[in-house]
C-alpha positions in Angstrom: 40.9 -15.5 21.7 42.2 -12.7 23.2 40.9 -9.6 23.6 41.8 -8.4 19.6 41.2 -11.3 17.9 37.0 -10.6 20.3 36.9 -7.1 18.9 38.2 -8.4 15.3 35.0 -11.5 15.4 32.8 -9.0 16.8 32.6 -5.4 15.5 31.9 -7.3 11.1 29.3 -9.8 13.0 27.7 -6.8 14.7 28.0 -5.0 11.4 25.9 -7.5 9.6 23.6 -7.5 12.4 22.5 -4.0 11.9 22.5 -3.8 8.6 19.8 -6.8 8.6 18.0 -5.1 11.1 17.7 -2.1 9.7 16.4 -3.5 6.1 12.6 -3.8 7.6 13.2 -1.2 10.7 10.9 0.8 8.9 8.3 -1.5 8.0 8.3 -2.3 11.5 7.8 1.0 12.8 4.6 2.0 10.2 2.9 -0.8 10.8 3.6 -0.6 14.5 2.8 3.1 14.4 0.8 4.1 11.8 -2.5 4.6 11.6 -5.3 1.5 9.3 -6.8 1.9 6.0 -8.3 -0.2 3.7 -7.5 0.2 -0.3 -9.9 -0.6 -3.6 -8.3 -3.1 -5.3 -9.2 -2.8 -8.9 -10.0 -6.0 -11.1 -7.7 -9.3 -11.8 -7.5 -12.2 -14.0 -8.8 -14.6 -11.1 -6.3 -17.4 -13.7 -3.0 -15.5 -12.8 -3.5 -14.2 -10.0 -1.8 -16.2 -8.0 0.4 -18.6 -10.3 3.6 -17.7 -8.7 4.4 -17.4 -4.6 3.8 -13.3 -5.6 1.3 -11.0 -7.0 1.2 -8.0 -8.2 -2.0 -5.6 -7.5 -3.4 -2.3 -8.4 -5.4 -1.0 -6.3 -7.9 2.9 -7.5 -5.8 5.2 -6.3 -3.3 3.9 -9.1 -5.0 5.1 -11.4 -3.8 8.0 -13.3 -7.2 9.4 -14.3 -8.8 8.4 -10.5 -5.4 11.1 -9.6 -5.8 13.6 -11.6 -9.8 14.4 -10.7 -8.9 15.0 -6.8 -8.7 18.3 -5.1 -4.7 19.5 -5.9 -3.7 17.9 -9.3 -2.9 21.0 -10.7 -1.0 22.5 -7.7 1.0 19.4 -7.8 1.7 20.2 -12.3 2.0 22.9 -11.3 4.9 22.9 -8.5 6.7 19.7 -10.0 7.5 22.2 -12.7 8.8 18.9 -14.7 7.2 20.9 -18.3 6.1 17.3 -19.6 2.6 15.5 -18.4 2.4 13.2 -16.8 4.7 14.8 -14.7 7.2 11.0 -14.5 9.0 10.7 -11.4 7.5 13.7 -8.9 6.1 12.4 -4.9 2.7 12.9 -3.9 0.7 12.7 -1.4 -2.9 11.1 -1.7 -4.9 11.9 1.4 -7.5 9.2 2.0 -11.2 9.5 4.0 -12.3 6.9 6.3 -15.9 5.7 5.2 -18.9 6.7 7.9 -20.5 4.0 9.6 -22.7 3.7 12.6 -20.6 -0.1 13.4 -17.5 -2.1 11.3 -18.7 -4.0 8.3 -17.2 -7.2 6.8 -15.1 -6.9 4.4 -14.1 -3.5 5.9 -15.3 -0.5 3.0 -12.8 1.0 1.4 -11.2 4.4 2.8 -12.1 7.6 -0.2 -9.6 9.0 -1.6 -10.6 13.2 -1.4 -7.3 15.5 -2.4 -3.7 15.3 -3.5 -1.0 16.8 -2.7 2.8 17.7 -3.9 4.2 18.0 0.0 3.1 15.7 3.4 0.1 17.3 4.2 -0.6 18.9 7.8 -3.6 19.8 10.2 -5.6 16.3 8.1 -9.0 15.8 9.8 -10.5 13.7 12.1 -10.5 9.6 10.4 -7.7 10.7 7.5 -4.2 9.3 6.3 -2.3 10.7 3.5 -0.4 8.1 2.0 3.0 8.2 -0.8 3.5 7.5 -3.8 5.0 7.9 -6.9 4.2 9.1 -10.2 5.4 7.1 -13.7 4.3 6.0 -16.9 0.8 6.9 -16.5 0.4 5.2 -13.2 1.2 5.8 -9.6 2.5 3.5 -6.9 2.9 3.3 -3.6 5.1 0.2 -2.3 1.7 -2.0 -2.2 2.0 -3.9 -5.0 3.5 -6.8 -4.3 2.5 -9.5 -2.0 4.1 -12.9 -1.9 1.5 -15.1 0.6 1.5 -19.0 1.3 1.1 -21.5 -1.1 -1.3 -23.3 1.4 -2.9 -20.6 0.5 -3.1 -19.5 -3.4 -5.3 -22.0 -4.5 -8.3 -20.8 -1.8 -7.3 -17.5 -2.4 -8.0 -18.6 -6.6 -11.0 -20.0 -6.2 -12.5 -17.2 -3.9 -11.4 -14.1 -6.7 -13.2 -16.5 -9.0 -16.4 -17.1 -6.9 -16.1 -13.0 -6.6 -15.7 -12.0 -9.9 -18.4 -14.4 -11.0 -21.1 -12.9 -8.7 -19.5 -9.8 -9.7 -19.1 -8.7 -6.6 -15.3 -7.7 -7.0 -15.0 -4.1 -6.7 -17.0 -4.0 -3.2 -14.9 -6.7 -1.6 -11.2 -7.2 -2.4 -9.9 -5.0 -0.7 -6.4 -4.8 1.3 -6.0 -3.9 4.5 -2.8 -1.3 5.1 -0.9 1.1 7.6 0.2 4.6 7.0 2.9 5.8 9.0 2.7 9.7 9.3 5.0 10.8 6.6 3.2 8.5 3.8 5.3 5.2 4.4 2.5 2.5 4.3 2.5 -1.1 4.9 -0.4 -4.1 3.4 -1.9 -5.9 6.8 -4.2 -7.9 5.2 -6.5 -8.6 1.9 -9.8 -9.4 1.7 -11.7 -12.0 -0.2 -15.1 -11.5 0.7 -16.0 -11.7 3.8 -12.3 -14.3 3.8 -9.0 -12.1 5.9 -5.7 -13.2 4.7 -2.6 -12.0 6.9 0.3 -11.1 4.8 
């Protein structure tokens, strides 16, 4: 193979390799540099939770009424200037505060939403993160809604969810651990069902 042919072969190969590496790069960066936080999930149907290979979850901060009640909501609506309510298609940042605990507990306690902003907040307090979301169809999405689980875990997880609901403990025990970077991007790390932790 001559030099010209080698370049023609390596150039497209290098381009394809760069594309493949670039797709997961932001998520890897967030996972390495991000701050750990815990999100409270909304109740799910245990019989429909893991019928397929993926599941859609929602969170307490996904609900419009939760976000509307936060400090700064009026400013978000005013600054977006969309003229509609809810102001669909806008980016917002929900500030979460870590619970004040003397020691770690299992499962971990969810972080509480304390404010919302229309721009990335600066000078966050200690044990705070700002997670970026998009308001659409009367709910907020964070890019954390779709999960894929190994086949080997699905049956155990379905049973754990069913047990939590029968004992009326799901709201305290069904939480998702995430990492959030300085720009508000978040990636899922693990799911807690009671004292059992399932890594993604």
